[in-house]
C-alpha positions as CSV (number, residue, x, y, z in Angstrom):
1,M,139.2,28.6,109.9
2,N,137.5,32.0,110.0
3,H,139.9,34.6,111.6
4,L,137.0,35.9,113.7
5,I,136.5,32.5,115.3
6,K,140.3,32.1,115.9
7,N,140.5,35.5,117.6
8,Q,137.3,34.8,119.7
9,I,138.6,31.5,121.0
10,K,142.3,32.2,121.2
11,I,142.2,32.6,125.0
12,L,140.5,29.3,125.4
13,G,143.5,27.2,124.1
14,K,144.1,24.5,121.6
15,R,141.5,22.1,123.0
16,H,138.7,24.5,122.2
17,I,140.1,25.3,118.8
18,S,140.2,21.6,118.0
19,D,136.6,21.2,119.1
20,V,135.6,24.2,116.9
21,E,137.4,22.7,113.9
22,F,135.7,19.3,114.6
23,G,132.3,21.1,114.5
24,L,133.1,23.1,111.4
25,L,134.3,20.0,109.5
26,N,131.1,18.2,110.5
27,E,128.9,21.2,109.4
28,K,130.4,20.9,105.9
29,K,129.9,17.2,105.9
30,V,126.2,17.4,107.0
31,L,125.5,20.4,104.7
32,K,126.8,18.4,101.7
33,W,124.9,15.3,102.7
34,Y,121.6,17.2,103.1
35,N,122.0,19.0,99.8
36,D,122.8,15.8,98.0
37,N,119.9,13.8,99.5
38,N,117.2,15.8,101.2
39,Y,117.3,19.4,100.1
40,I,117.9,18.9,96.4
41,D,115.6,21.6,95.1
42,N,115.5,23.7,98.3
43,K,119.2,23.8,99.3
44,L,120.4,24.3,102.8
45,E,122.7,27.2,103.4
46,M,125.0,28.1,106.3
47,F,124.2,31.3,108.1
48,K,126.8,33.9,107.2
49,N,127.5,35.0,110.8
50,P,129.7,32.3,112.4
51,F,128.3,33.2,115.9
52,N,124.6,32.7,114.8
53,V,122.5,30.7,117.3
54,V,121.7,28.1,114.6
55,D,123.7,26.7,111.7
56,F,121.6,26.1,108.5
57,I,118.5,27.5,106.8
58,S,116.7,26.2,103.8
59,S,116.7,28.5,100.7
60,N,112.9,29.0,101.1
61,G,113.3,29.9,104.8
62,E,111.0,27.2,106.1
63,D,113.6,24.9,107.8
64,I,116.2,25.9,110.3
65,I,118.7,23.3,111.6
66,E,121.2,23.5,114.5
67,L,123.9,20.8,114.3
68,K,125.7,19.5,117.3
69,S,128.7,17.2,116.6
70,R,129.3,14.6,119.3
71,N,132.1,12.2,119.7
72,I,129.8,9.6,121.3
73,Y,127.2,7.1,120.2
74,H,123.7,8.6,120.1
75,S,122.4,6.3,122.9
76,Q,125.5,6.5,125.1
77,Y,123.7,8.9,127.5
78,P,120.0,9.3,128.4
79,D,119.9,12.7,126.8
80,M,121.7,15.2,124.6
81,M,122.8,18.5,126.0
82,I,122.2,21.7,123.9
83,G,122.5,25.4,124.8
84,I,119.2,26.7,126.3
85,N,119.6,29.8,124.1
86,K,119.1,27.6,121.0
87,L,115.9,26.1,122.4
88,E,114.7,29.6,123.4
89,E,115.4,30.8,119.8
90,A,113.3,28.0,118.4
91,D,110.5,28.8,120.9
92,R,110.4,32.4,119.8
93,N,110.4,31.6,116.1
94,C,108.7,28.2,115.7
95,H,105.5,29.9,114.4
96,C,107.2,30.8,111.2
97,H,110.0,28.1,110.8
98,N,110.5,24.4,111.4
99,Y,113.3,24.0,113.9
100,Y,115.4,20.8,113.8
101,F,118.2,19.9,116.2
102,N,120.6,17.5,114.7
103,F,123.2,15.4,116.5
104,L,126.0,14.0,114.4
105,C,127.3,11.1,116.5
106,K,129.7,8.2,115.9
107,D,126.8,6.0,114.7
108,G,125.0,8.5,112.4
109,L,123.0,11.7,112.1
110,Y,120.0,11.9,114.4
111,G,117.3,14.6,114.7
112,W,114.7,16.1,116.9
113,K,112.0,18.5,115.8
114,Y,111.2,21.4,118.1
115,E,107.5,21.8,118.8
116,K,106.0,24.1,121.5
117,G,105.3,22.1,124.6
118,K,107.5,19.2,123.5
119,S,109.4,17.7,126.4
120,F,113.0,18.5,127.3
121,D,114.7,19.2,130.6
122,K,116.4,22.3,131.8
123,R,119.2,21.8,134.3
124,Y,122.7,22.7,135.2
125,G,125.4,21.1,133.0
126,G,128.3,21.7,130.7
127,R,132.0,21.2,130.3
128,T,135.1,21.9,132.5
129,D,137.7,20.0,130.5
130,R,138.8,23.0,128.3
131,G,140.5,25.0,131.0
132,I,137.4,27.1,132.0
133,D,134.1,26.3,133.6
134,E,131.5,26.2,130.9
135,R,128.7,24.9,133.1
136,R,125.3,26.8,133.1
137,I,121.6,26.0,132.6
138,Q,121.3,23.8,129.5
139,G,118.6,22.0,127.6
140,F,118.6,18.2,127.6
141,I,116.7,16.3,124.9
142,P,115.9,12.6,125.7
143,T,117.8,10.4,123.3
144,K,114.7,8.1,123.1
145,D,113.0,11.1,121.3
146,L,115.7,11.3,118.6
147,F,115.0,10.0,115.1
148,L,117.6,8.5,112.8
149,I,118.2,10.6,109.7
150,T,121.1,8.6,108.2
151,T,124.0,6.3,109.0
152,E,125.8,7.3,105.7
153,I,127.7,10.0,107.6
154,N,128.8,10.2,111.2
155,S,131.1,12.3,113.5
156,I,134.2,10.2,112.8
157,S,133.9,10.0,109.0
158,K,136.1,12.3,106.9
159,I,135.5,14.4,103.9
160,R,137.7,13.6,100.8
161,N,137.6,15.5,97.6
162,N,134.5,17.4,98.7
163,C,132.7,14.0,99.4
164,Y,131.9,12.3,102.7
165,T,133.4,9.0,103.4
166,P,131.3,6.7,105.5
167,T,133.3,5.0,108.3
168,K,132.2,1.5,107.2
169,F,134.8,2.1,104.5
170,F,137.3,4.4,106.2
171,F,138.1,4.7,109.9
172,T,140.0,7.7,111.3
């Protein structure tokens, strides 16, 4: 794990580090899947700054993707929570980029394309289970508005030898 990330989250404890590692593993998994399947000629790249608001950009700069890894099924709740700062970033820049919010869940990779005026809620929410109160105003995207991208990867599959291993063959 990047030493900047470790130093930044050191005070938050092992639970938060574990969550960050979970997210980083899934970023690698999703990046590989996209570059093998959807972005063959126009590769996705991770942003160099680990504290960037979003995770991936296509090599031609048209598509920007934010990935949230969730240890739930995509329809387990009526909506998916995402930092309001990420939606505000999309709102400021959607005139020159396609913004996609991806959710890697136990049952696959799901997406939502940001468009000005598209419906999402703003309300108070967040976590308190990592030793600090992380609740604040968040964005909430209705799960009924998510589209399935693939079930070949999910949040509980592992990467082996630089390849993703679908959970229908391997369970963690």
